C-alpha positions in Angstrom: -15.8 -9.4 -20.1 -14.1 -7.1 -17.5 -15.0 -3.5 -17.5 -11.9 -1.3 -17.6 -11.2 0.5 -14.3 -11.9 4.2 -14.4 -8.8 6.5 -14.4 -8.0 8.0 -11.0 -5.0 9.9 -12.3 -4.4 11.2 -15.8 -1.6 13.2 -17.4 -2.0 15.2 -20.6 1.3 16.2 -22.4 3.1 16.5 -19.1 6.6 17.9 -19.5 9.0 18.7 -16.7 12.3 20.6 -16.7 14.8 21.0 -13.9 16.6 24.2 -15.1 17.6 23.4 -18.7 17.4 19.6 -18.2 14.3 18.0 -19.6 13.4 15.1 -17.2 9.9 14.2 -18.6 8.7 14.7 -22.1 5.1 14.9 -23.3 3.7 12.2 -21.0 0.0 11.3 -21.5 -1.3 8.3 -19.5 -4.1 7.1 -17.3 -3.7 5.3 -14.0 -6.7 3.1 -13.1 -8.6 3.3 -9.8 -8.1 0.6 -7.2 -5.3 -1.2 -8.9 -1.6 -1.3 -8.4 0.3 0.6 -11.1 4.1 0.0 -11.3 6.4 2.6 -12.9 9.4 0.8 -14.2 12.5 1.9 -16.1 16.3 2.3 -15.7 17.8 4.7 -13.1 17.5 8.4 -14.1 14.6 7.8 -16.5 12.1 10.1 -14.6 10.2 7.6 -12.5 10.4 9.5 -9.2 9.8 12.8 -11.0 6.6 11.4 -12.5 5.5 10.1 -9.1 6.1 13.4 -7.4 4.2 15.3 -10.1 1.1 13.5 -8.9 1.1 15.4 -5.6 3.1 18.5 -6.7 6.1 17.6 -4.6 8.3 18.3 -7.6 7.7 22.0 -6.8 10.2 21.5 -3.9 12.9 21.2 -6.5 14.7 24.4 -7.5 14.2 25.8 -11.0 11.4 23.3 -11.9 9.1 24.0 -14.8 6.0 22.0 -15.6 3.8 22.2 -18.6 0.8 20.0 -19.5 -1.8 18.7 -17.0 -2.1 16.2 -14.2 -5.7 15.4 -13.5 -6.8 13.8 -10.2 -10.5 12.9 -10.2 -10.7 15.0 -13.3 -9.3 18.1 -11.6 -6.1 19.7 -12.9 -3.8 19.8 -9.9 -1.6 22.5 -11.4 -4.5 24.9 -11.7 -3.5 28.1 -9.7 -6.7 27.8 -7.7 -6.1 24.3 -6.4 -5.8 23.8 -2.7 -2.5 21.9 -2.5 -3.0 20.8 1.2 -6.4 19.2 0.2 -4.7 17.6 -2.8 -1.9 16.1 -0.7 -4.4 14.8 1.9 -5.7 12.6 -0.9 -2.4 10.9 -1.2 -0.3 8.9 1.2 3.5 8.8 0.4 5.9 6.0 1.2 9.6 6.7 0.5 12.6 4.5 0.0 13.7 4.7 3.6 11.1 5.1 6.4 10.9 8.6 7.7 9.5 8.1 11.2 8.8 11.2 13.3 10.9 11.8 16.5 8.0 10.8 18.7 6.1 7.7 20.0 4.6 5.0 17.8 1.1 6.2 18.8 1.9 9.8 18.0 3.4 9.0 14.6 0.1 7.5 13.5 -2.1 10.1 15.2 0.0 13.0 13.9 -1.9 13.6 10.7 -5.3 13.4 12.3 -4.2 15.8 15.0 -3.1 18.5 12.6 -6.4 18.2 10.8 -8.2 19.0 14.1 -8.9 15.7 15.8 -8.3 16.1 19.6 -10.4 13.3 21.1 -8.0 10.8 22.8 -10.4 7.9 22.6 -11.1 8.4 18.9 -7.4 8.8 18.2 -6.8 5.5 20.0 -9.3 3.8 17.7 -7.7 5.4 14.7 -4.2 4.3 15.7 -5.3 0.7 16.3 -7.2 0.5 13.0 -4.4 1.7 10.8 -1.6 -0.2 12.7 -3.8 -3.3 12.1 -4.1 -2.5 8.4 -0.4 -2.1 8.2 0.2 -5.4 9.9 1.9 -3.9 12.9 -0.6 -3.8 15.7 0.1 -7.1 17.3 3.9 -6.3 17.3 3.6 -2.9 19.0 0.4 -2.8 21.0 2.3 -3.1 24.3 4.7 -0.3 23.5 2.7 2.3 21.7 4.2 5.1 23.8 7.8 4.0 23.2 9.9 5.8 20.6 9.2 4.9 16.9 13.0 5.0 16.3 13.5 1.8 18.2 11.5 -0.2 15.7 13.3 -2.3 13.0 13.5 -0.8 9.6 10.8 -3.1 8.3 8.5 -2.1 11.2 9.3 1.6 10.6 8.2 1.3 7.0 4.9 -0.3 8.1 4.5 2.5 10.7 4.9 5.1 7.9 2.3 3.2 5.9 -0.1 3.3 8.9 0.6 7.1 9.3 -0.1 7.6 5.6 -3.4 5.6 5.8 -4.6 7.4 9.0 -5.4 10.6 7.1 -7.7 8.6 4.9 -6.1 9.2 1.4 -7.5 7.8 -1.8 -4.1 7.2 -3.4 -0.9 5.7 -2.0 2.3 6.8 -3.8 5.4 4.6 -3.2 8.9 5.4 -4.2 10.8 2.1 -4.1 9.2 1.4 -0.7 11.0 -1.9 -0.1 14.5 -1.1 -1.4 15.9 -0.7 2.2 14.1 -3.8 3.5 15.1 -7.4 4.0 13.2 -10.1 2.0 10.8 -11.0 4.9 9.8 -7.3 5.4 9.5 -6.8 1.6 7.1 -9.8 1.4 5.1 -8.4 4.3 4.7 -4.9 2.6 3.8 -6.5 -0.7 1.1 -8.6 0.9 -0.4 -5.5 2.5 -0.4 -3.7 -0.8 -2.3 -6.6 -2.4 -5.0 -6.2 0.4 -5.1 -2.4 0.2 -5.8 -2.2 -3.5 -9.4 -3.2 -2.9 -9.9 0.3 -1.4 -6.9 2.4 -2.7 -5.2 3.3 -5.9 -1.5 2.4 -5.5 1.3 3.7 -7.6 4.7 2.2 -7.0 8.1 3.1 -8.5 10.2 0.0 -8.5 13.5 -1.0 -10.1 12.8 -4.6 -9.3 11.1 -6.3 -12.3 10.2 -9.3 -10.2 8.3 -7.1 -7.8 6.5 -5.4 -10.6 5.5 -8.8 -12.0 4.2 -9.9 -8.6 2.3 -6.8 -7.7 1.2 -4.8 -10.7 -2.1 -4.8 -12.5 -0.9 -1.9 -14.8 2.6 -0.9 -15.8 4.2 2.3 -17.1 7.6 1.9 -18.8 9.8 5.1 -18.9 13.0 5.5 -20.8 15.1 8.7 -20.9 12.1 10.7 -19.8 9.7 9.3 -22.4 6.7 7.0 -21.8 7.6 4.2 -24.1 4.6 1.9 -23.3 1.9 1.4 -20.8 -1.0 -1.0 -20.3 -2.0 -4.2 -18.4 0.9 -5.8 -16.7 0.4 -9.2 -18.3 0.6 -7.6 -21.8 3.7 -5.4 -21.0 5.6 -8.4 -19.6 4.5 -11.1 -21.9 3.9 -9.4 -25.2 5.4 -5.9 -25.2 4.7 -3.9 -28.3 7.8 -1.8 -28.3 11.4 -3.1 -28.8 12.8 -0.9 -26.0 10.3 -2.4 -23.6 11.2 -6.0 -24.6 14.9 -5.2 -24.4 14.5 -3.7 -20.9 12.5 -6.7 -19.6 15.1 -9.1 -21.1 18.0 -7.1 -19.5 19.5 -6.1 -22.9 19.2 -2.4 -22.0 19.5 -0.9 -18.5 
């Protein structure tokens, strides 16, 4: 019998308002360590807000109010004493469209380690090679490391952003529809990398593509109108959902 994975992230009665609008209501959940968790649900249901609550990026929104708890490794990240920089170093972030820095491929990957104090060129070179290899990009760019990152294809740029996120040695990778701007071949490449990375990282992915969630997810959270309707092992959510709204969403009856 498999032992359940320990929770890496937990929320307790998490509620989020933007001004007067309530975006998330009373969310309590556990995200297992070293698995892929997919957050699914229709547009506007709070998926991205939930993801950004895990590293406090929602605080960049105006008039945001948060109540409840988000626990990462058992520590409430909304505690006033928390070191937000240290928290965010635990988490890599991959967005819908790749956000490459206006510098070389090498410097994009080395950037995070440099700002955390690493100045040794040889060590930085080893770091860049390691994480470009993990992101499946090294063989494609090894001869043009000092060329501008902006000249890469969109799919390559997304893998570069993944390498940059991995280079600061996070524990968790947060992904907000990371393949929505990619062609099918690049999407497949990113998905294969995620499947390999979950041996060492907790991965949380927001996706509007149910086929992708079926392919990737070990665990699924279904949100609807800001509420957590159902969550659990992916096979149970997709094959034998317990809630009518979950079943209707999977069948395409509600959207």
